[in-house]
Each structure stands twice: as structure tokens, then as C-alpha cells.
DODO-967811 format. One record per residue (C-alpha): residue number from 1; residue in three letters; x, y, z. Coordinates in Angstrom, 3 decimals. Example, Ala and Ser with C-alpha at 12.3 -4.5 7.8 and 13.67 -1.06 7.14 Angstrom:
2
PT    n  res         x         y         z
PT    1  ALA    12.300    -4.500     7.800
PT    2  SER    13.670    -1.060     7.140
This chain:
104
PT    n  res         x         y         z
PT    1  MET    84.267   112.148   117.285
PT    2  LYS    85.580   113.469   113.928
PT    3  ARG    85.427   111.522   111.112
PT    4  ASN    85.000   112.158   107.070
PT    5  ALA    86.779   114.565   104.864
PT    6  LEU    85.627   117.434   103.097
PT    7  MET    88.593   119.538   101.938
PT    8  VAL    88.682   123.354   101.455
PT    9  LYS    91.773   124.954    99.553
PT   10  VAL    93.752   127.808   101.184
PT   11  PRO    96.717   129.379   100.094
PT   12  GLU    99.946   128.110   101.795
PT   13  THR   100.411   131.308   103.601
PT   14  ALA    96.931   131.137   105.299
PT   15  LEU    97.527   127.763   107.197
PT   16  HIS    99.031   128.095   110.640
PT   17  ILE    99.012   125.087   113.039
PT   18  GLU    98.760   126.674   116.596
PT   19  ALA    99.224   123.405   118.704
PT   20  GLY    99.719   119.831   118.103
PT   21  HIS   102.591   119.563   115.576
PT   22  GLU   103.919   116.544   117.496
PT   23  PHE   100.872   114.553   116.512
PT   24  ILE   101.138   115.403   112.742
PT   25  SER   102.092   112.587   110.375
PT   26  LEU   103.229   112.934   106.891
PT   27  TYR   102.573   110.343   104.220
PT   28  GLN   103.688   110.217   100.801
PT   29  TRP   103.972   107.806    97.933
PT   30  ASN   104.559   107.814    93.986
PT   31  SER   106.452   110.883    93.124
PT   32  ARG   106.579   112.056    96.873
PT   33  ARG   105.691   115.510    95.578
PT   34  ALA   102.099   115.443    97.239
PT   35  GLU   101.962   115.689   100.946
PT   36  HIS    99.196   114.202   103.159
PT   37  TYR    99.116   114.857   106.723
PT   38  PHE    97.337   112.677   109.398
PT   39  CYS    96.963   112.774   113.216
PT   40  ARG    99.139   110.229   114.780
PT   41  ARG    96.631   109.819   117.713
PT   42  CYS    93.522   109.007   116.061
PT   43  GLY    94.349   108.686   112.251
PT   44  ILE    92.041   111.280   110.967
PT   45  TYR    92.963   113.194   107.477
PT   46  VAL    93.689   116.605   108.503
PT   47  PHE    95.234   118.476   105.450
PT   48  HIS    97.160   117.781   102.204
PT   49  ARG    99.339   119.531    99.509
PT   50  LYS    98.599   118.270    96.257
PT   51  ARG   100.964   118.039    93.178
PT   52  ALA    98.538   120.087    91.063
PT   53  ALA    98.296   122.882    93.434
PT   54  PRO   101.333   123.112    95.423
PT   55  ASP   100.718   126.538    96.740
PT   56  TYR    97.860   125.467    98.553
PT   57  PHE    96.779   123.270   101.147
PT   58  GLY    93.424   121.001   101.198
PT   59  VAL    92.387   121.629   104.923
PT   60  ASN    89.701   119.039   106.202
PT   61  VAL    86.799   121.064   107.640
PT   62  PHE    85.877   118.307   109.908
PT   63  CYS    88.754   118.927   111.873
PT   64  LEU    87.853   122.685   112.583
PT   65  ASP    85.955   123.245   115.666
PT   66  GLY    83.120   125.623   115.065
PT   67  PHE    83.122   125.524   111.304
PT   68  HIS    79.761   124.982   109.599
PT   69  PHE    80.632   123.019   106.653
PT   70  GLN    76.984   122.962   105.446
PT   71  SER    77.398   126.467   103.774
PT   72  LEU    80.115   125.079   101.393
PT   73  PRO    79.608   124.315    97.817
PT   74  VAL    80.825   120.765    97.109
PT   75  ARG    82.449   119.346    94.111
PT   76  ALA    83.296   115.660    93.998
PT   77  THR    87.122   114.733    92.894
PT   78  GLU    87.745   111.803    90.740
PT   79  GLY    91.108   110.674    91.395
PT   80  LEU    91.753   108.285    88.362
PT   81  SER    92.397   110.933    85.903
PT   82  MET    94.910   113.000    87.997
PT   83  SER    98.329   113.687    86.634
PT   84  LEU   101.250   112.190    88.112
PT   85  VAL   103.917   114.744    86.722
PT   86  CYS   103.787   118.310    87.129
PT   87  ASP   104.790   120.385    84.174
PT   88  ASN   106.670   123.164    86.059
PT   89  PRO   107.900   122.015    89.522
PT   90  ARG   109.613   124.231    91.844
PT   91  LYS   113.015   123.223    93.141
PT   92  GLU   112.041   123.241    96.634
PT   93  TRP   109.303   120.441    96.058
PT   94  PRO   110.194   117.209    96.946
PT   95  GLY   110.186   114.155    94.522
PT   96  PRO   111.536   113.756    91.145
PT   97  HIS   111.567   116.839    88.684
PT   98  THR   111.215   115.116    85.414
PT   99  PRO   108.972   112.415    84.218
PT  100  ASN   111.749   109.854    84.147
PT  101  GLY   112.221   110.227    87.935
PT  102  GLY   115.483   112.112    87.946
PT  103  ASP   116.307   115.655    88.820
PT  104  ASP   116.661   118.386    86.238
């Protein structure tokens, strides 16, 4: 059984999903700029794309077979102080592009 979440940051060009696309579900809220992906079958948090680092994905290493997470340095994240607005959003990112919710 795979539970828990330990995210590793990888460039967007390095993430390749080889099978199971039909089981991945996208969840978004607030500005809809961040993307959180879960397994439709079991509900595990598989990977995400953050507002603050949209050119990277955070991949849950507990979903990877044969990955030894014990060798990774761990940094706790405190979400309360995270920004809700990106200073320089790209046009292809979903969500509002200005702090007031409109598109610029």
C-alpha cells in the first residue's frame, strides 16, 4: 500500500507518465494556477505543479517503485505564508493573471 507524500522537485520536461493517464485526476482551487494530481482509483497524491515554481513538478516519491527516499534531504513546507499571486505569470498558465482576478 502506498500512502504518505514526500515531494521531489523535477523540471517539467523530466516528468513522463508512461501508463495510467486515465487514472489521474486534476484538482485545483483558488486562483486555479496550481495543479494537484491524484489517482482516481486509490486517491493518493501523485504529483503537482505549484504557482511559485510552474516550470517544475513536485513528484511524490512514495508513488515510485524501487525509489529509496531515505537518501533524500527533507525540508518541511509551511503553507500559511505561501503567496496567492505570481508576480510574472505566463499566458499559458490557467487562472487569473492579475491580483484582482482578471486577465491582463
